PDB file with one MODEL, atoms N, CA, C and O in Angstrom:
MODEL        1
ATOM      1  N   MET A   1     -14.625  10.205  14.530  1.00  0.00           N
ATOM      2  CA  MET A   1     -13.983   8.944  14.649  1.00  0.00           C
ATOM      3  C   MET A   1     -12.679   8.905  13.864  1.00  0.00           C
ATOM      4  O   MET A   1     -12.560   9.488  12.787  1.00  0.00           O
ATOM      5  N   TYR A   2     -11.714   8.209  14.429  1.00  0.00           N
ATOM      6  CA  TYR A   2     -10.397   8.112  13.773  1.00  0.00           C
ATOM      7  C   TYR A   2     -10.393   7.241  12.600  1.00  0.00           C
ATOM      8  O   TYR A   2     -10.941   6.142  12.679  1.00  0.00           O
ATOM      9  N   ARG A   3      -9.805   7.640  11.469  1.00  0.00           N
ATOM     10  CA  ARG A   3      -9.702   6.775  10.345  1.00  0.00           C
ATOM     11  C   ARG A   3      -8.280   6.880   9.818  1.00  0.00           C
ATOM     12  O   ARG A   3      -7.794   7.978   9.548  1.00  0.00           O
ATOM     13  N   SER A   4      -7.622   5.757   9.671  1.00  0.00           N
ATOM     14  CA  SER A   4      -6.201   5.935   9.223  1.00  0.00           C
ATOM     15  C   SER A   4      -6.039   6.403   7.798  1.00  0.00           C
ATOM     16  O   SER A   4      -4.959   6.855   7.420  1.00  0.00           O
ATOM     17  N   ASP A   5      -7.132   6.302   6.957  1.00  0.00           N
ATOM     18  CA  ASP A   5      -7.044   6.614   5.556  1.00  0.00           C
ATOM     19  C   ASP A   5      -7.617   8.055   5.362  1.00  0.00           C
ATOM     20  O   ASP A   5      -7.886   8.441   4.224  1.00  0.00           O
ATOM     21  N   SER A   6      -7.813   8.874   6.472  1.00  0.00           N
ATOM     22  CA  SER A   6      -8.439  10.197   6.254  1.00  0.00           C
ATOM     23  C   SER A   6      -7.590  11.072   5.422  1.00  0.00           C
ATOM     24  O   SER A   6      -6.436  10.738   5.156  1.00  0.00           O
ATOM     25  N   PHE A   7      -8.100  12.160   5.005  1.00  0.00           N
ATOM     26  CA  PHE A   7      -7.445  13.090   4.135  1.00  0.00           C
ATOM     27  C   PHE A   7      -6.160  13.641   4.826  1.00  0.00           C
ATOM     28  O   PHE A   7      -5.110  13.705   4.187  1.00  0.00           O
ATOM     29  N   LEU A   8      -6.236  14.036   6.112  1.00  0.00           N
ATOM     30  CA  LEU A   8      -5.135  14.598   6.859  1.00  0.00           C
ATOM     31  C   LEU A   8      -4.010  13.568   6.991  1.00  0.00           C
ATOM     32  O   LEU A   8      -2.833  13.896   6.840  1.00  0.00           O
ATOM     33  N   ASP A   9      -4.389  12.318   7.276  1.00  0.00           N
ATOM     34  CA  ASP A   9      -3.439  11.218   7.455  1.00  0.00           C
ATOM     35  C   ASP A   9      -2.705  11.006   6.177  1.00  0.00           C
ATOM     36  O   ASP A   9      -1.478  10.901   6.184  1.00  0.00           O
ATOM     37  N   GLN A  10      -3.405  10.937   5.073  1.00  0.00           N
ATOM     38  CA  GLN A  10      -2.722  10.777   3.779  1.00  0.00           C
ATOM     39  C   GLN A  10      -1.823  11.935   3.433  1.00  0.00           C
ATOM     40  O   GLN A  10      -0.739  11.724   2.888  1.00  0.00           O
ATOM     41  N   GLY A  11      -2.234  13.152   3.731  1.00  0.00           N
ATOM     42  CA  GLY A  11      -1.426  14.321   3.498  1.00  0.00           C
ATOM     43  C   GLY A  11      -0.120  14.222   4.357  1.00  0.00           C
ATOM     44  O   GLY A  11       0.958  14.513   3.839  1.00  0.00           O
ATOM     45  N   ALA A  12      -0.192  13.847   5.563  1.00  0.00           N
ATOM     46  CA  ALA A  12       0.980  13.770   6.501  1.00  0.00           C
ATOM     47  C   ALA A  12       1.849  12.680   5.942  1.00  0.00           C
ATOM     48  O   ALA A  12       3.065  12.872   5.943  1.00  0.00           O
ATOM     49  N   LYS A  13       1.377  11.587   5.477  1.00  0.00           N
ATOM     50  CA  LYS A  13       2.201  10.528   4.925  1.00  0.00           C
ATOM     51  C   LYS A  13       2.864  10.960   3.671  1.00  0.00           C
ATOM     52  O   LYS A  13       4.019  10.592   3.454  1.00  0.00           O
ATOM     53  N   ARG A  14       2.228  11.711   2.828  1.00  0.00           N
ATOM     54  CA  ARG A  14       2.735  12.192   1.579  1.00  0.00           C
ATOM     55  C   ARG A  14       3.979  13.098   1.882  1.00  0.00           C
ATOM     56  O   ARG A  14       5.070  12.932   1.337  1.00  0.00           O
ATOM     57  N   VAL A  15       3.699  14.094   2.825  1.00  0.00           N
ATOM     58  CA  VAL A  15       4.770  14.953   3.194  1.00  0.00           C
ATOM     59  C   VAL A  15       5.953  14.252   3.781  1.00  0.00           C
ATOM     60  O   VAL A  15       7.097  14.552   3.438  1.00  0.00           O
ATOM     61  N   TRP A  16       5.706  13.366   4.621  1.00  0.00           N
ATOM     62  CA  TRP A  16       6.839  12.618   5.237  1.00  0.00           C
ATOM     63  C   TRP A  16       7.648  11.825   4.172  1.00  0.00           C
ATOM     64  O   TRP A  16       8.877  11.801   4.240  1.00  0.00           O
ATOM     65  N   LEU A  17       6.969  11.174   3.183  1.00  0.00           N
ATOM     66  CA  LEU A  17       7.584  10.453   2.161  1.00  0.00           C
ATOM     67  C   LEU A  17       8.438  11.464   1.291  1.00  0.00           C
ATOM     68  O   LEU A  17       9.593  11.184   0.972  1.00  0.00           O
ATOM     69  N   GLU A  18       7.853  12.599   0.935  1.00  0.00           N
ATOM     70  CA  GLU A  18       8.561  13.574   0.175  1.00  0.00           C
ATOM     71  C   GLU A  18       9.905  13.977   0.815  1.00  0.00           C
ATOM     72  O   GLU A  18      10.959  13.964   0.179  1.00  0.00           O
ATOM     73  N   ILE A  19       9.804  14.335   2.112  1.00  0.00           N
ATOM     74  CA  ILE A  19      10.982  14.795   2.876  1.00  0.00           C
ATOM     75  C   ILE A  19      11.982  13.633   3.073  1.00  0.00           C
ATOM     76  O   ILE A  19      13.185  13.887   3.011  1.00  0.00           O
ATOM     77  N   ALA A  20      11.572  12.422   3.296  1.00  0.00           N
ATOM     78  CA  ALA A  20      12.427  11.297   3.398  1.00  0.00           C
ATOM     79  C   ALA A  20      13.196  11.043   2.131  1.00  0.00           C
ATOM     80  O   ALA A  20      14.411  10.847   2.145  1.00  0.00           O
ATOM     81  N   LEU A  21      12.459  11.050   1.021  1.00  0.00           N
ATOM     82  CA  LEU A  21      13.092  10.839  -0.317  1.00  0.00           C
ATOM     83  C   LEU A  21      14.066  11.934  -0.586  1.00  0.00           C
ATOM     84  O   LEU A  21      15.158  11.672  -1.090  1.00  0.00           O
ATOM     85  N   GLU A  22      13.701  13.208  -0.255  1.00  0.00           N
ATOM     86  CA  GLU A  22      14.703  14.360  -0.560  1.00  0.00           C
ATOM     87  C   GLU A  22      15.909  14.139   0.276  1.00  0.00           C
ATOM     88  O   GLU A  22      17.004  14.466  -0.181  1.00  0.00           O
ATOM     89  N   ASP A  23      15.805  13.587   1.518  1.00  0.00           N
ATOM     90  CA  ASP A  23      17.000  13.351   2.365  1.00  0.00           C
ATOM     91  C   ASP A  23      17.723  12.076   2.086  1.00  0.00           C
ATOM     92  O   ASP A  23      18.653  11.697   2.798  1.00  0.00           O
ATOM     93  N   GLY A  24      17.279  11.394   1.014  1.00  0.00           N
ATOM     94  CA  GLY A  24      17.928  10.145   0.593  1.00  0.00           C
ATOM     95  C   GLY A  24      17.682   8.967   1.440  1.00  0.00           C
ATOM     96  O   GLY A  24      18.435   7.994   1.388  1.00  0.00           O
ATOM     97  N   LYS A  25      16.606   9.016   2.259  1.00  0.00           N
ATOM     98  CA  LYS A  25      16.254   7.799   3.104  1.00  0.00           C
ATOM     99  C   LYS A  25      15.705   6.728   2.367  1.00  0.00           C
ATOM    100  O   LYS A  25      15.065   6.973   1.344  1.00  0.00           O
ATOM    101  N   LYS A  26      15.884   5.519   2.776  1.00  0.00           N
ATOM    102  CA  LYS A  26      15.258   4.392   2.121  1.00  0.00           C
ATOM    103  C   LYS A  26      13.876   4.191   2.755  1.00  0.00           C
ATOM    104  O   LYS A  26      13.715   4.175   3.975  1.00  0.00           O
ATOM    105  N   ILE A  27      12.911   4.042   1.885  1.00  0.00           N
ATOM    106  CA  ILE A  27      11.473   3.781   2.293  1.00  0.00           C
ATOM    107  C   ILE A  27      11.104   2.347   2.208  1.00  0.00           C
ATOM    108  O   ILE A  27      11.028   1.797   1.109  1.00  0.00           O
ATOM    109  N   PRO A  28      10.878   1.733   3.284  1.00  0.00           N
ATOM    110  CA  PRO A  28      10.496   0.324   3.222  1.00  0.00           C
ATOM    111  C   PRO A  28       9.121   0.123   2.442  1.00  0.00           C
ATOM    112  O   PRO A  28       8.240   0.983   2.455  1.00  0.00           O
ATOM    113  N   LYS A  29       9.021  -0.987   1.817  1.00  0.00           N
ATOM    114  CA  LYS A  29       7.687  -1.306   1.219  1.00  0.00           C
ATOM    115  C   LYS A  29       6.689  -1.606   2.228  1.00  0.00           C
ATOM    116  O   LYS A  29       7.080  -2.209   3.227  1.00  0.00           O
ATOM    117  N   PRO A  30       5.433  -1.279   2.134  1.00  0.00           N
ATOM    118  CA  PRO A  30       4.411  -1.645   3.084  1.00  0.00           C
ATOM    119  C   PRO A  30       4.275  -3.203   3.196  1.00  0.00           C
ATOM    120  O   PRO A  30       4.399  -3.929   2.209  1.00  0.00           O
ATOM    121  N   GLU A  31       4.026  -3.653   4.393  1.00  0.00           N
ATOM    122  CA  GLU A  31       3.866  -5.063   4.561  1.00  0.00           C
ATOM    123  C   GLU A  31       2.498  -5.629   4.215  1.00  0.00           C
ATOM    124  O   GLU A  31       1.516  -4.994   4.600  1.00  0.00           O
ATOM    125  N   ASN A  32       2.335  -6.693   3.569  1.00  0.00           N
ATOM    126  CA  ASN A  32       1.053  -7.218   3.382  1.00  0.00           C
ATOM    127  C   ASN A  32       0.635  -8.075   4.665  1.00  0.00           C
ATOM    128  O   ASN A  32       1.127  -9.179   4.899  1.00  0.00           O
ATOM    129  N   LEU A  33      -0.274  -7.488   5.430  1.00  0.00           N
ATOM    130  CA  LEU A  33      -0.625  -8.156   6.745  1.00  0.00           C
ATOM    131  C   LEU A  33      -1.366  -9.441   6.464  1.00  0.00           C
ATOM    132  O   LEU A  33      -1.485 -10.250   7.383  1.00  0.00           O
ATOM    133  N   GLU A  34      -1.868  -9.694   5.290  1.00  0.00           N
ATOM    134  CA  GLU A  34      -2.479 -10.905   5.036  1.00  0.00           C
ATOM    135  C   GLU A  34      -1.423 -12.080   5.102  1.00  0.00           C
ATOM    136  O   GLU A  34      -1.761 -13.205   5.469  1.00  0.00           O
ATOM    137  N   LEU A  35      -0.193 -11.786   4.749  1.00  0.00           N
ATOM    138  CA  LEU A  35       0.835 -12.787   4.672  1.00  0.00           C
ATOM    139  C   LEU A  35       1.711 -12.821   5.913  1.00  0.00           C
ATOM    140  O   LEU A  35       2.551 -13.706   6.075  1.00  0.00           O
ATOM    141  N   HIS A  36       1.490 -11.790   6.834  1.00  0.00           N
ATOM    142  CA  HIS A  36       2.276 -11.738   8.007  1.00  0.00           C
ATOM    143  C   HIS A  36       1.916 -12.830   9.041  1.00  0.00           C
ATOM    144  O   HIS A  36       0.747 -13.183   9.192  1.00  0.00           O
ATOM    145  N   TYR A  37       2.878 -13.329   9.709  1.00  0.00           N
ATOM    146  CA  TYR A  37       2.593 -14.375  10.731  1.00  0.00           C
ATOM    147  C   TYR A  37       2.343 -13.787  12.068  1.00  0.00           C
ATOM    148  O   TYR A  37       3.159 -13.064  12.639  1.00  0.00           O
ATOM    149  N   PHE A  38       1.102 -14.145  12.585  1.00  0.00           N
ATOM    150  CA  PHE A  38       0.707 -13.619  13.896  1.00  0.00           C
ATOM    151  C   PHE A  38       0.772 -14.835  14.888  1.00  0.00           C
ATOM    152  O   PHE A  38       0.160 -15.889  14.715  1.00  0.00           O
ATOM    153  N   SER A  39       1.604 -14.550  15.962  1.00  0.00           N
ATOM    154  CA  SER A  39       1.796 -15.672  16.940  1.00  0.00           C
ATOM    155  C   SER A  39       0.644 -15.741  17.993  1.00  0.00           C
ATOM    156  O   SER A  39       0.534 -16.729  18.719  1.00  0.00           O
ATOM    157  N   GLY A  40      -0.225 -14.670  18.068  1.00  0.00           N
ATOM    158  CA  GLY A  40      -1.224 -14.689  19.100  1.00  0.00           C
ATOM    159  C   GLY A  40      -0.729 -14.093  20.387  1.00  0.00           C
ATOM    160  O   GLY A  40      -1.395 -14.143  21.421  1.00  0.00           O
ATOM    161  N   LYS A  41       0.531 -13.489  20.296  1.00  0.00           N
ATOM    162  CA  LYS A  41       1.092 -12.915  21.526  1.00  0.00           C
ATOM    163  C   LYS A  41       1.528 -11.494  21.251  1.00  0.00           C
ATOM    164  O   LYS A  41       2.035 -11.228  20.161  1.00  0.00           O
ATOM    165  N   PHE A  42       1.360 -10.558  22.185  1.00  0.00           N
ATOM    166  CA  PHE A  42       1.974  -9.314  22.068  1.00  0.00           C
ATOM    167  C   PHE A  42       2.207  -8.732  23.495  1.00  0.00           C
ATOM    168  O   PHE A  42       1.587  -9.153  24.472  1.00  0.00           O
ATOM    169  N   THR A  43       3.100  -7.779  23.556  1.00  0.00           N
ATOM    170  CA  THR A  43       3.357  -7.121  24.843  1.00  0.00           C
ATOM    171  C   THR A  43       2.621  -5.786  24.922  1.00  0.00           C
ATOM    172  O   THR A  43       2.590  -4.971  23.999  1.00  0.00           O
ATOM    173  N   LEU A  44       2.058  -5.644  26.058  1.00  0.00           N
ATOM    174  CA  LEU A  44       1.271  -4.462  26.376  1.00  0.00           C
ATOM    175  C   LEU A  44       1.667  -3.829  27.634  1.00  0.00           C
ATOM    176  O   LEU A  44       1.700  -4.454  28.694  1.00  0.00           O
ATOM    177  N   ARG A  45       1.992  -2.486  27.513  1.00  0.00           N
ATOM    178  CA  ARG A  45       2.424  -1.756  28.757  1.00  0.00           C
ATOM    179  C   ARG A  45       1.235  -0.921  29.174  1.00  0.00           C
ATOM    180  O   ARG A  45       0.642  -0.231  28.345  1.00  0.00           O
ATOM    181  N   LEU A  46       0.867  -0.973  30.479  1.00  0.00           N
ATOM    182  CA  LEU A  46      -0.200  -0.162  30.909  1.00  0.00           C
ATOM    183  C   LEU A  46       0.068   0.353  32.336  1.00  0.00           C
ATOM    184  O   LEU A  46       0.938  -0.167  33.035  1.00  0.00           O
ATOM    185  N   PRO A  47      -0.646   1.322  32.735  1.00  0.00           N
ATOM    186  CA  PRO A  47      -0.304   1.899  34.057  1.00  0.00           C
ATOM    187  C   PRO A  47      -0.540   0.861  35.175  1.00  0.00           C
ATOM    188  O   PRO A  47      -1.409  -0.004  35.063  1.00  0.00           O
ATOM    189  N   LYS A  48       0.248   0.972  36.243  1.00  0.00           N
ATOM    190  CA  LYS A  48       0.210   0.039  37.318  1.00  0.00           C
ATOM    191  C   LYS A  48      -1.178  -0.019  37.919  1.00  0.00           C
ATOM    192  O   LYS A  48      -1.647  -1.107  38.254  1.00  0.00           O
ATOM    193  N   SER A  49      -1.866   1.129  38.073  1.00  0.00           N
ATOM    194  CA  SER A  49      -3.233   1.212  38.691  1.00  0.00           C
ATOM    195  C   SER A  49      -4.191   0.394  37.818  1.00  0.00           C
ATOM    196  O   SER A  49      -5.029  -0.316  38.374  1.00  0.00           O
ATOM    197  N   LEU A  50      -4.114   0.453  36.489  1.00  0.00           N
ATOM    198  CA  LEU A  50      -4.975  -0.324  35.637  1.00  0.00           C
ATOM    199  C   LEU A  50      -4.674  -1.740  35.731  1.00  0.00           C
ATOM    200  O   LEU A  50      -5.590  -2.562  35.774  1.00  0.00           O
ATOM    201  N   HIS A  51      -3.364  -2.107  35.768  1.00  0.00           N
ATOM    202  CA  HIS A  51      -2.957  -3.493  35.911  1.00  0.00           C
ATOM    203  C   HIS A  51      -3.614  -4.087  37.203  1.00  0.00           C
ATOM    204  O   HIS A  51      -4.148  -5.196  37.209  1.00  0.00           O
ATOM    205  N   ARG A  52      -3.538  -3.306  38.243  1.00  0.00           N
ATOM    206  CA  ARG A  52      -4.043  -3.750  39.523  1.00  0.00           C
ATOM    207  C   ARG A  52      -5.617  -3.925  39.462  1.00  0.00           C
ATOM    208  O   ARG A  52      -6.167  -4.917  39.941  1.00  0.00           O
ATOM    209  N   GLU A  53      -6.248  -2.979  38.893  1.00  0.00           N
ATOM    210  CA  GLU A  53      -7.766  -3.082  38.736  1.00  0.00           C
ATOM    211  C   GLU A  53      -8.135  -4.326  37.955  1.00  0.00           C
ATOM    212  O   GLU A  53      -9.011  -5.103  38.336  1.00  0.00           O
ATOM    213  N   LEU A  54      -7.460  -4.474  36.895  1.00  0.00           N
ATOM    214  CA  LEU A  54      -7.805  -5.658  35.994  1.00  0.00           C
ATOM    215  C   LEU A  54      -7.488  -6.991  36.727  1.00  0.00           C
ATOM    216  O   LEU A  54      -8.220  -7.972  36.594  1.00  0.00           O
ATOM    217  N   ALA A  55      -6.418  -6.998  37.473  1.00  0.00           N
ATOM    218  CA  ALA A  55      -6.062  -8.281  38.158  1.00  0.00           C
ATOM    219  C   ALA A  55      -7.139  -8.543  39.198  1.00  0.00           C
ATOM    220  O   ALA A  55      -7.600  -9.675  39.342  1.00  0.00           O
ATOM    221  N   LEU A  56      -7.541  -7.520  39.916  1.00  0.00           N
ATOM    222  CA  LEU A  56      -8.522  -7.724  40.954  1.00  0.00           C
ATOM    223  C   LEU A  56      -9.935  -8.121  40.387  1.00  0.00           C
ATOM    224  O   LEU A  56     -10.641  -8.950  40.961  1.00  0.00           O
ATOM    225  N   GLU A  57     -10.306  -7.486  39.235  1.00  0.00           N
ATOM    226  CA  GLU A  57     -11.507  -7.962  38.536  1.00  0.00           C
ATOM    227  C   GLU A  57     -11.498  -9.343  38.081  1.00  0.00           C
ATOM    228  O   GLU A  57     -12.481 -10.073  38.210  1.00  0.00           O
ATOM    229  N   ALA A  58     -10.270  -9.758  37.485  1.00  0.00           N
ATOM    230  CA  ALA A  58     -10.082 -11.152  37.140  1.00  0.00           C
ATOM    231  C   ALA A  58     -10.227 -12.125  38.207  1.00  0.00           C
ATOM    232  O   ALA A  58     -10.826 -13.187  38.033  1.00  0.00           O
ATOM    233  N   GLU A  59      -9.632 -11.752  39.426  1.00  0.00           N
ATOM    234  CA  GLU A  59      -9.728 -12.611  40.543  1.00  0.00           C
ATOM    235  C   GLU A  59     -11.165 -12.749  41.033  1.00  0.00           C
ATOM    236  O   GLU A  59     -11.608 -13.835  41.407  1.00  0.00           O
ATOM    237  N   GLU A  60     -11.866 -11.654  41.022  1.00  0.00           N
ATOM    238  CA  GLU A  60     -13.325 -11.709  41.402  1.00  0.00           C
ATOM    239  C   GLU A  60     -14.157 -12.601  40.426  1.00  0.00           C
ATOM    240  O   GLU A  60     -15.147 -13.219  40.817  1.00  0.00           O
ATOM    241  N   GLN A  61     -13.713 -12.638  39.154  1.00  0.00           N
ATOM    242  CA  GLN A  61     -14.424 -13.492  38.213  1.00  0.00           C
ATOM    243  C   GLN A  61     -13.881 -14.956  38.249  1.00  0.00           C
ATOM    244  O   GLN A  61     -14.493 -15.857  37.675  1.00  0.00           O
ATOM    245  N   GLY A  62     -12.805 -15.159  38.885  1.00  0.00           N
ATOM    246  CA  GLY A  62     -12.276 -16.501  39.140  1.00  0.00           C
ATOM    247  C   GLY A  62     -11.516 -16.994  37.795  1.00  0.00           C
ATOM    248  O   GLY A  62     -11.517 -18.175  37.447  1.00  0.00           O
ATOM    249  N   VAL A  63     -10.927 -16.054  37.145  1.00  0.00           N
ATOM    250  CA  VAL A  63     -10.215 -16.409  35.925  1.00  0.00           C
ATOM    251  C   VAL A  63      -8.862 -15.773  35.937  1.00  0.00           C
ATOM    252  O   VAL A  63      -8.636 -14.907  36.781  1.00  0.00           O
ATOM    253  N   SER A  64      -7.915 -16.133  35.053  1.00  0.00           N
ATOM    254  CA  SER A  64      -6.672 -15.505  35.028  1.00  0.00           C
ATOM    255  C   SER A  64      -6.716 -14.157  34.407  1.00  0.00           C
ATOM    256  O   SER A  64      -7.635 -13.884  33.634  1.00  0.00           O
ATOM    257  N   LEU A  65      -5.759 -13.267  34.700  1.00  0.00           N
ATOM    258  CA  LEU A  65      -5.701 -11.948  34.150  1.00  0.00           C
ATOM    259  C   LEU A  65      -5.757 -12.047  32.607  1.00  0.00           C
ATOM    260  O   LEU A  65      -6.492 -11.303  31.958  1.00  0.00           O
ATOM    261  N   ASN A  66      -4.973 -12.971  32.040  1.00  0.00           N
ATOM    262  CA  ASN A  66      -4.974 -13.181  30.565  1.00  0.00           C
ATOM    263  C   ASN A  66      -6.364 -13.483  30.042  1.00  0.00           C
ATOM    264  O   ASN A  66      -6.805 -12.896  29.053  1.00  0.00           O
ATOM    265  N   GLN A  67      -7.058 -14.405  30.711  1.00  0.00           N
ATOM    266  CA  GLN A  67      -8.383 -14.795  30.181  1.00  0.00           C
ATOM    267  C   GLN A  67      -9.396 -13.595  30.357  1.00  0.00           C
ATOM    268  O   GLN A  67     -10.296 -13.442  29.532  1.00  0.00           O
ATOM    269  N   TYR A  68      -9.252 -12.767  31.406  1.00  0.00           N
ATOM    270  CA  TYR A  68     -10.081 -11.661  31.623  1.00  0.00           C
ATOM    271  C   TYR A  68      -9.820 -10.599  30.572  1.00  0.00           C
ATOM    272  O   TYR A  68     -10.785 -10.117  29.979  1.00  0.00           O
ATOM    273  N   ILE A  69      -8.659 -10.221  30.315  1.00  0.00           N
ATOM    274  CA  ILE A  69      -8.367  -9.279  29.349  1.00  0.00           C
ATOM    275  C   ILE A  69      -8.778  -9.724  27.874  1.00  0.00           C
ATOM    276  O   ILE A  69      -9.226  -8.929  27.048  1.00  0.00           O
ATOM    277  N   LEU A  70      -8.588 -11.003  27.645  1.00  0.00           N
ATOM    278  CA  LEU A  70      -9.015 -11.540  26.297  1.00  0.00           C
ATOM    279  C   LEU A  70     -10.553 -11.407  26.211  1.00  0.00           C
ATOM    280  O   LEU A  70     -11.068 -11.041  25.155  1.00  0.00           O
ATOM    281  N   PHE A  71     -11.273 -11.687  27.267  1.00  0.00           N
ATOM    282  CA  PHE A  71     -12.734 -11.530  27.323  1.00  0.00           C
ATOM    283  C   PHE A  71     -13.101 -10.082  27.040  1.00  0.00           C
ATOM    284  O   PHE A  71     -13.999  -9.839  26.235  1.00  0.00           O
ATOM    285  N   LEU A  72     -12.435  -9.094  27.678  1.00  0.00           N
ATOM    286  CA  LEU A  72     -12.738  -7.638  27.470  1.00  0.00           C
ATOM    287  C   LEU A  72     -12.475  -7.236  26.066  1.00  0.00           C
ATOM    288  O   LEU A  72     -13.287  -6.527  25.471  1.00  0.00           O
ATOM    289  N   ILE A  73     -11.389  -7.649  25.513  1.00  0.00           N
ATOM    290  CA  ILE A  73     -11.048  -7.260  24.127  1.00  0.00           C
ATOM    291  C   ILE A  73     -12.006  -7.840  23.145  1.00  0.00           C
ATOM    292  O   ILE A  73     -12.456  -7.179  22.208  1.00  0.00           O
ATOM    293  N   THR A  74     -12.316  -9.116  23.378  1.00  0.00           N
ATOM    294  CA  THR A  74     -13.234  -9.903  22.419  1.00  0.00           C
ATOM    295  C   THR A  74     -14.623  -9.245  22.509  1.00  0.00           C
ATOM    296  O   THR A  74     -15.240  -9.012  21.470  1.00  0.00           O
ATOM    297  N   LYS A  75     -15.122  -8.945  23.679  1.00  0.00           N
ATOM    298  CA  LYS A  75     -16.408  -8.368  23.910  1.00  0.00           C
ATOM    299  C   LYS A  75     -16.488  -6.889  23.137  1.00  0.00           C
ATOM    300  O   LYS A  75     -17.451  -6.535  22.455  1.00  0.00           O
ATOM    301  N   LYS A  76     -15.408  -6.175  23.352  1.00  0.00           N
ATOM    302  CA  LYS A  76     -15.479  -4.809  22.702  1.00  0.00           C
ATOM    303  C   LYS A  76     -15.320  -4.919  21.200  1.00  0.00           C
ATOM    304  O   LYS A  76     -15.890  -4.120  20.457  1.00  0.00           O
ATOM    305  N   HIS A  77     -14.532  -5.923  20.730  1.00  0.00           N
ATOM    306  CA  HIS A  77     -14.331  -6.097  19.285  1.00  0.00           C
ATOM    307  C   HIS A  77     -15.611  -6.396  18.674  1.00  0.00           C
ATOM    308  O   HIS A  77     -15.932  -5.758  17.670  1.00  0.00           O
ATOM    309  N   TYR A  78     -16.434  -7.340  19.178  1.00  0.00           N
ATOM    310  CA  TYR A  78     -17.621  -7.814  18.488  1.00  0.00           C
ATOM    311  C   TYR A  78     -18.734  -6.742  18.787  1.00  0.00           C
ATOM    312  O   TYR A  78     -19.653  -6.628  17.976  1.00  0.00           O
ATOM    313  N   GLN A  79     -18.697  -5.997  19.846  1.00  0.00           N
ATOM    314  CA  GLN A  79     -19.726  -4.873  19.976  1.00  0.00           C
ATOM    315  C   GLN A  79     -19.474  -3.807  18.861  1.00  0.00           C
ATOM    316  O   GLN A  79     -20.436  -3.256  18.324  1.00  0.00           O
ATOM    317  N   LYS A  80     -18.178  -3.510  18.507  1.00  0.00           N
ATOM    318  CA  LYS A  80     -17.837  -2.587  17.525  1.00  0.00           C
ATOM    319  C   LYS A  80     -18.328  -3.200  16.136  1.00  0.00           C
ATOM    320  O   LYS A  80     -18.860  -2.467  15.303  1.00  0.00           O
ATOM    321  N   SER A  81     -18.145  -4.504  15.916  1.00  0.00           N
ATOM    322  CA  SER A  81     -18.524  -5.097  14.640  1.00  0.00           C
ATOM    323  C   SER A  81     -20.023  -5.050  14.481  1.00  0.00           C
ATOM    324  O   SER A  81     -20.524  -4.781  13.389  1.00  0.00           O
ATOM    325  N   ASP A  82     -20.774  -5.317  15.593  1.00  0.00           N
ATOM    326  CA  ASP A  82     -22.268  -5.263  15.562  1.00  0.00           C
ATOM    327  C   ASP A  82     -22.733  -3.854  15.236  1.00  0.00           C
ATOM    328  O   ASP A  82     -23.728  -3.704  14.527  1.00  0.00           O
ATOM    329  N   ASN A  83     -22.082  -2.844  15.706  1.00  0.00           N
ATOM    330  CA  ASN A  83     -22.491  -1.486  15.470  1.00  0.00           C
ATOM    331  C   ASN A  83     -22.297  -1.064  14.007  1.00  0.00           C
ATOM    332  O   ASN A  83     -22.931  -0.112  13.553  1.00  0.00           O
ATOM    333  N   LYS A  84     -21.466  -1.731  13.302  1.00  0.00           N
ATOM    334  CA  LYS A  84     -21.206  -1.379  11.877  1.00  0.00           C
ATOM    335  C   LYS A  84     -22.347  -1.776  10.982  1.00  0.00           C
ATOM    336  O   LYS A  84     -22.553  -1.161   9.935  1.00  0.00           O
ATOM    337  N   CYS A  85     -23.085  -2.776  11.361  1.00  0.00           N
ATOM    338  CA  CYS A  85     -24.115  -3.305  10.507  1.00  0.00           C
ATOM    339  C   CYS A  85     -25.317  -2.364  10.420  1.00  0.00           C
ATOM    340  O   CYS A  85     -26.289  -2.666   9.729  1.00  0.00           O
TER     341      CYS A  85
ENDMDL
END
């Protein structure tokens, strides 16, 4: 399973930081996502074939594409949360 704080990820970050500092690049401070404003909107690019399949499934369910994708994301999110317990 992918973990952003894995040993290899931390090593890659450390090496990147070292090289960037050696090159004199400015390193931005990490953002505190707790303080970040989330609008509830984001842009997602996907293959045309998947877009079509999702639109057809939404139509079959009698809901908008947005509502259908929200349902799928929410369902998967809570299944993942239930498996952690």
